[in-house]
C-alpha positions in Angstrom: 0.0 0.0 0.0 1.4 3.3 -1.1 0.6 6.2 1.3 0.7 9.9 0.8 0.7 11.6 4.2 -0.7 15.1 4.5 0.8 16.9 7.5 4.0 16.1 9.3 3.3 17.3 12.8 3.2 15.1 16.0 0.7 12.7 14.5 2.1 12.7 11.0 5.6 11.7 12.3 4.1 8.8 14.3 2.0 7.6 11.3 5.1 7.6 9.2 7.1 5.7 11.7 4.5 3.0 12.1 3.9 2.7 8.5 7.6 2.1 7.8 7.7 -0.4 10.6 4.8 -2.3 8.9 6.8 -2.2 5.6 4.3 0.1 3.9 5.4 2.6 1.3 5.4 6.3 1.9 4.9 7.7 -1.6 5.1 11.3 -0.4 4.6 13.9 2.3 2.5 17.0 1.7 3.5 19.8 4.1 3.9 23.4 2.9 5.7 24.5 6.0 8.7 22.3 5.3 11.5 23.1 2.8 13.1 19.6 2.6 11.8 16.1 3.1 12.2 14.8 6.7 12.6 11.3 5.5 15.3 9.9 3.2 13.9 8.8 -0.1 10.4 10.2 0.5 9.5 13.1 -1.7 8.1 16.3 -0.2 5.3 18.2 -1.9 3.9 21.7 -0.9 0.4 20.6 -1.9 -1.7 17.8 -3.3 -1.7 17.7 -7.1 -1.7 15.3 -10.0 1.8 13.9 -9.6 1.2 13.1 -5.9 -2.3 11.5 -6.4 -1.4 9.3 -9.3 1.3 7.5 -7.4 -0.6 6.5 -4.2 -3.3 4.0 -3.0 -4.5 6.1 -0.1 -4.1 9.6 1.4 -3.9 9.9 5.2 -4.2 13.3 6.8 -3.4 14.6 10.2 -3.1 18.4 9.4 -4.8 21.8 10.1 -8.4 22.1 9.0 -7.7 25.1 6.8 -8.3 24.2 3.2 -9.5 20.7 3.9 -12.6 21.0 1.7 -10.3 21.9 -1.3 -8.1 18.9 -0.5 -11.2 16.6 -0.3 -12.3 17.9 -3.6 -8.9 17.3 -5.2 -8.5 13.8 -3.9 -12.1 12.8 -4.6 -11.5 13.9 -8.3 -8.9 11.1 -8.6 -11.0 8.6 -6.6 -8.1 8.0 -4.2 -9.4 6.7 -0.8 -8.9 9.4 1.9 -8.5 8.8 5.6 -8.8 12.0 7.7 -7.9 12.4 11.4 -7.9 16.2 11.4 -10.5 17.7 13.7 -12.3 21.1 14.2 -14.1 21.0 10.8 -17.3 19.3 11.8 -19.3 22.2 10.4 -18.1 21.2 6.9 -18.9 17.5 7.1 -22.1 17.8 5.1 -20.3 19.7 2.3 -17.6 17.0 2.3 -20.2 14.2 2.0 -21.8 15.8 -1.0 -18.4 16.0 -2.7 -17.6 12.4 -2.0 -21.1 11.2 -3.1 -20.9 13.2 -6.3 -17.4 11.9 -7.2 -18.2 8.3 -6.1 -15.0 8.4 -4.1 -14.2 7.1 -0.5 -13.6 9.2 2.6 -13.2 7.9 6.1 -13.3 10.5 8.9 -12.7 10.0 12.7 -11.7 12.4 15.5 -9.9 9.5 17.1 -8.5 6.3 15.6 -7.7 4.7 19.0 -9.5 1.3 19.5 -9.7 2.2 23.2 -11.4 5.5 22.6 -13.9 3.8 20.2 -14.6 1.3 22.9 -15.1 4.3 25.3 -17.7 5.7 23.0 -19.7 2.5 23.4 -19.3 2.6 27.2 -20.4 6.2 27.3 -23.6 5.2 25.2 -24.4 2.5 27.8 -23.7 5.0 30.7 -25.9 7.6 29.2 -28.8 5.2 28.9 -28.3 3.8 32.4 -28.0 7.2 34.1 -30.7 9.0 32.1 -33.6 8.1 34.4 -31.7 9.3 37.5 -31.9 13.1 37.5 -29.8 13.4 40.7 -26.7 12.6 38.5 -25.2 15.5 36.5 -22.9 14.4 33.6 -19.8 16.5 32.7 -16.8 15.9 30.5 -13.1 16.8 31.0 -10.5 16.5 28.3 -6.8 17.3 28.6 -4.3 17.6 25.7 -0.8 18.8 24.9 -0.2 22.6 24.8 0.2 22.7 21.0 -3.3 21.3 20.2 -5.2 23.9 18.4 -8.8 23.0 18.8 -10.7 23.0 22.1 -12.8 21.0 22.9 -11.3 18.1 21.1 -13.1 16.3 18.3 -13.3 13.2 20.6 -14.9 15.2 23.5 -17.4 16.7 21.0 -18.3 13.2 19.8 -18.7 11.8 23.4 -20.8 14.8 24.3 -23.0 14.4 21.2 -23.5 10.7 21.9 -24.4 11.4 25.6 -26.8 14.1 24.6 -28.7 11.7 22.4 -29.1 9.4 25.5 -29.7 11.9 28.3 -31.4 14.8 26.2 -29.0 17.2 28.1 -26.3 19.4 26.9 -23.0 18.0 28.4 -20.6 20.7 29.8 -17.0 20.2 28.6 -13.9 21.5 30.3 -10.7 21.7 28.1 -7.2 21.9 29.4 -4.2 22.5 27.1 -0.8 21.9 28.9 2.3 19.9 28.9 2.7 16.9 26.5 -0.5 14.9 27.1 -1.5 12.8 24.0 -5.0 12.9 25.3 -7.2 12.2 28.4 -11.0 12.1 28.3 -13.0 11.7 31.5 -16.8 11.4 31.7 -18.2 12.1 35.1 -21.6 11.5 36.7 -21.8 13.5 39.9 -24.5 13.5 42.6 -24.6 14.6 46.3 -24.1 11.0 47.4 -21.2 9.9 45.1 -19.3 10.4 41.8 -18.8 7.9 39.1 -16.2 8.4 36.5 -15.3 6.7 33.1 -11.8 7.6 31.8 -9.5 7.0 28.9 -5.8 8.1 28.9 -3.6 7.7 25.8 -0.1 6.6 26.7 1.4 7.1 23.2 0.2 8.3 19.8 1.1 4.9 18.3 -2.4 3.5 19.0 -3.9 6.4 16.9 -1.5 5.7 14.0 -2.2 2.0 14.0 -5.9 2.7 13.8 -5.4 5.1 11.0 -3.4 2.6 9.0 -5.9 -0.1 9.6 -8.6 2.3 8.3 -6.4 2.9 5.3 -6.4 -0.8 4.5 -10.1 -1.2 5.1 -11.2 1.6 2.8 -9.4 0.2 -0.3 -12.0 -0.5 -3.1 -14.8 1.1 -1.2 -17.0 4.1 -2.1 -18.8 6.5 0.2 -18.5 8.3 3.5 -17.3 6.3 6.5 -16.3 6.6 10.1 -14.0 4.4 12.3 -17.2 2.7 13.6 -17.5 1.0 10.2 -14.0 -0.4 10.5 -14.3 -1.9 13.9 -18.0 -2.8 14.3 
């Protein structure tokens, strides 16, 4: 599988490392902030264009949300499967779906490719349903990420809150902290006068996210449509 990687920040570096460990081919890195390729033998491109898209089997992106619709339009034109872990562009998802459907291409979007986090989503669904009848418990959500993460709340926190709201019919307050080097912590709390119940997930490294993204890249081959990581693992 030949991969073009969009973005070479914290996550991009780890995806590249894990991909090479798995003997996959990096066909290129797209990052306009860089002047030279960070990896020997891997070409660097300032943007996605014909030369890049004709030589890959999948595009994986962990970059800033700016310009993402233009990138989706360009990748969809060539019908190259696209896996996106970029967050903070949820308000453009419907536009992206229309582009993918019209082009009959394939796009898989997830705010978090960790298997553990996706199991956490299911736990939160169950918890929301269980606690919903008991109004004495107030749900809230805390998320902590490294100081360089741009968006707050995180895409994962938004997804947990959205799923919880479906179960409880309440808007879930989110507290976001940006400090240090935390890969990511998400903590769902149900608090009452009598006691507190907490469901928590803490990422130890970013490799779990990278492995999930690469598994999604394998899964999406020869498929058409809009997908999420739920489609991969359930």
